N, C-alpha and C positions, 0 to 999 in steps of 0.2 A: 513514518518510515515504511518503505514499500515492503510488501511480503515477498519472500523468496519463492520463485516459481519452481515446481518440480521439474527435474531433468526430463527432456524429451516430450514436454507438454506444450502445446501451442498456447500463446497468451489468450486469456479468457476475455471476451468482450463484456461490456457493462451489462448488456441485456442478459447474457448467460450467467453472469455472476448473480443476478437477481433470482435466477432459476436454480442456483446452486448445482450447476452441471459442470463436470470435468470434461474438458475438450481433449481427446486423444490426438496424437500427431496425425497429420494428413499427408497423403501421397501427393506429389507434385502433379502427376498426369494420370494416374490410374485410380479410379474410384472404386469404392466397395460396391458389391453387387448383392442383391437379395432377390430370391424367388420363393414364393410361398403358395400353398394351397389354402384357399379360403375355408373357413369353418362351414359355411353354408354350401360348399361345393362349387362347381363351375370351373372355369379356366384358371390356370395359375396366374398369379400377379407378379410383376417384376418392378424393381425400382433400384436406383443407384443413390449413393450418398457419400459424404466425406468423413463421417464419424458414426459410431454406434448409435448415438442418440437420434439420428435421423430415421432409424428403423424401428424404434420402440413402439410408436403408435401403429406402425404398419404391421408389426408382429401380433398386436392384440386381436386382429381379425383373422389370423391364420391358424390352421390346425397343425401344420408342420412347415418348416421353412429352412432354407439354406442360405447362409451369408458367407461371402468370400471377401476377405480383407487382405489386399496387398499393402505391405508396410516397408519402410526403409530399413529399419533395424528391428528384427523380430525379438531380440532379447530385451530391448527397451520398451517397445510398443505393444507387444502381444498381451502382457499382463494387464495393462490399462484397458485394452479393448475387451478382454475376457471379463473383467470386473464390471465394466459398464453394461455388459449384456447379462449380468446376473450370475456369473460363474464365481466360484470361491477364489480367494486371492492366492492360495498356495498351489492351485492346480497347474498353472502354466510354469512356474519355477520348478515344480517337481518333474514334469516331463522334459523340460529343457535341460535338466541336469543329467539326463541319460545320454548314451552314445548312439548316434544314428537313429535309433527308434525307441519308442516308449509306449507302454500301455498302463493306464492308471484308471481303475474302476472304483468309484466312490458311491455306488448304488444310484444316487440321484443325478450323477453326472459322470461322464467318462472323458478322459483326455488321451489322445493318441498323438504320436509323432512318427511321421514317415519320411524317409530320405527321398529327395528329388535330385536326380543325377543330370548333370550337363557335362559333356566331354568336348574339350578343345585340344586337338592333337592327342597327346598322351596325358593331359591334365584333366583329372576327374574332379569336377566341382560338385560338392554335395551340399544341398541346402535343405533345411528342415521344413516340413509342412505340418502345422499343428491342426488337429481336428478335435474340436470340443463339442460334446454331445450332451444334451439334456432331453427331457421328455418330448418337447415339441420343436427343437431347434438343433441344427448342426452349423457350427461356425468353423470355417477354414481360414487360417492365418499363415501367410508366407511372405517372404521378401519379394519386392517388386521385380526382381530378375527372373522369378519363376512365373512363367506365363501359361502353363498347361491348364490350370483351373480357370483362368480368365478366358481362355479359348472355349473351354467346356461350358462356361456360363452363357454362351450364345445359344446353346441347345438345351439349356436348363429347363425351359418351359416345356420342351418336347418330352423329355423323360419324366418330368414331374406330372405331366398330363396322363401318363400311363399308370400312375398310382391311383388305385381305386379308393373313393372316399369312405367306403364302409370298412376298410382295413383298420386294425387297431394301431395305436401310435408306434408300438415297437416294430411292427411290420413296415410302416412307412419310413421310420428312421433307418431300418436295416437296408431297405431298397436304395435310399439315397446314399448311405454310407458305402454300400457295395459298389455303386456307380463311381463314386469319387476315388475309392481305392483302385478300382480297375483302370481308371484313366491314368493314375499315377504309375501303376505297374507297366502299362503299355508304353507310356512316354519314356520311362526309364529304359525299357528294352530297346527303343529306337536308337539309343546312344551306343549300344553294343556294336552296331554297324559301323559307327565312326572309329571305334577302337580297331575293328577288323580292317577297315580301309587304311588306317595308319600303319597297321601291321604289314599290309601289302606294300605300302610305300617303303617301309623299313627293309623288306625283302629285296626291293629293287636296289636300294643303297648298298646292301651287303653283296649283291651280285657284281658290283663294280670293283675290280681288283685295285683300283686307285683310291678307294675310300680309306681315309686315315684310320688306323686302328684305334686311336684315341677317341674317335667319334662313335665307333661301333658299340663298345661296352656301355656307355651311358644310355644310348638309345634302346638297347636290349633291356636294360634295367628299367627304364621309363615305361616300356611296353608291359613288362611283367607287373610293375607296380600299379599301372592303370587297371589291368585285369583283376588284380587282387582287391583294389579299392572298389571296383564295380561289383565284384562278387560279395564283398562285405555288405553293400547296400541291399543286395538280393536276400541275403540271410537275415538282415535286420527286418526287411519287409515281411519275410516269411514268419518271423517270430510274432509280429503284430497280428497277421492274418490268422495264425493258428490260435492265438489268444481269443479271437473273436468267433471262430468257426464253431465252437461248441455251444455258444449261446448261454454261457453261464451268467453274463452280466444282466442285470434287471432291465436295462434299457434296450437290450438286443432281443430280437424275436426268438421264440421257441419253435417256430414253424420249420419242419424238416425241409420243406421246399425252398424256403429262403436261405436256410443255413447251408443248403447244398450249393448255393451261389458262392458262398464264402469258401466252400470246399473246392469249387472250380478255380477260384482265385489262387488258392494254395497250390493246386495242381499246376496252374500257369507259372507261378513263381518257380516251382520245382523244375518245370521244363526249361525255363530261362536259365536256371542254374546249370542244368545238364548241358544246354547249348553253350554256355559260357565255358564250362570245363572242357567240352569238346573242342571249342575254338582255341582254348589255351593249349590243348594237346597238339592240335594241327599246327599252330604257330610255333610251338616248341620244336616239333619234329622238322618243320620247315627250316627253322633256324639251325638245327643240328646238321641238316643236309648242306645248308649254305656254309656253315662253319667247316664241314668236311671238304667242300669244294675249295674254300679259302686255304685250308691246310694243304690240300693237294697242289694248289698253285704255289704255295711257299716251298713245298717239297720239290716241285719241278724246277723252281728257281735255284734252290740249293744244289740240285743235281747238275744244273748247267754251270753254276759257279765251280762245283767240284771238278767238272770236266775241263773247264778252262784252266784251273789250277794244276790239274794233272798234266795237261799238254804243255803248260808253261814249265813245269818241272822237267819234263822230257826234253824240251827244247833248250832249257838252261843247261842240262847235262850235256846235250849235243854240242853246245857252244863252249862249255867249260873245258872239256877234255882236249879238243884241238887247240884251243887258246893256250892251255898249259904246255902242250907239246911245242907249239910255236915259240913260246917264251923261253923254254929250256934250250931248244936247238938254236935260237937266235943268240945265245951266249957265245962270246969269243972263244971259249974253251973248245967248242966243236969245230971252229975254223971252217965253216961251210962257205963254198964259193958259188959262182954262177953255174958251174958244171953240175951242182947238186940240186938244181931247180926242180927237175922232173921227179926224182925220188922224194924230195921235200913235199911237193904238192900231192903226190900219191899217198904219202904218209898222213898228211892232213885230211885228205878225202876219206881214206879208209878208216881212220880213227873217228871221224865224225859219224860215218855210217854205223860202225860197230858200237860206239858209245850210245847212239840214239836207239839202236835196237836193244842193247842191254838195259837201258833205262826203261823202255816200253815193256820188255819182258818181265823185269822186276816189279814194276807197278801193277801189271796185269796179274802176275802170280800172287801178289799180296792182296788182290781183290780191291785195290784202290781205284780201279777204273770203273766209273758208273756204267751199269749194264745197259740202261735205256734212258734216254732223255727225250721227252716229247716237246 
């Protein structure tokens, strides 16, 4: 009877069964990437692979390394990758159970989770980036729709080359970690511009007096929700950076110079938060102005309708009085003949003029006549 395969695990070949190796799931098009500094010094080395076991022999000759793993489903695949690289089995589930961000220090290993933001119109898509740290290794795991670290991997050997071989392990780890967090913070901030541009498009829609009112309220809500969601990710990132900046973890450096870099990251996030709040205020004030314009347009329309109704009332009165007189005098009881034509017409004419003036005077005295219509 065949053995049941674990969920999310690629079938194991006969050759690898003999080596007792678990094969984690593979990405269709995006390979894992590793860059390392050799123990003996020299230029950084790079390689790509499809699963963690491809890097094990490569890591034996490195003093410090960074591996980036894109996966299809981070909840299913990240735990297998972490255990294959020597991390404890409970580390990934613990940090994934948190909301937006996480910081888990276990002395010999650290687990971080940072939010990666992507904005499409007013839809804020948040994906987790896991950063697993041990003495000589940093592993980043994210879903394959997050491309920021894969772009950074093109320049990985350049910033790894700047790490001096004589530094202690904690300093090397902190330098790489700072670079990764800085890249994520900057890419997140880029998407604030998209929210801003969508807010500008919404302003154009609100300026159109023909825009249906049923469309305006949902769009305003979507914009505010996008800003709130984006700012949630900034606060979550700030929590993680502040947890690292004091250097309390055993794997993080105690060097004031390197810890100052984490302090700079914290300041950057705070500036991003301030800019986001300022943009929220600007958009809110702009929407209030547009809403005032919209209300003024409605008021102008109401005034015009009131003016029309007023004049219709006056004209109705002007027609009603002569018509009533004509109806009464047309009765046979008055026995009016052709000789009464001129007095009859004068009576109708003067009654029309007097009733029209009386109706206008009464409406104007009561203040029912709009003062100004633009």
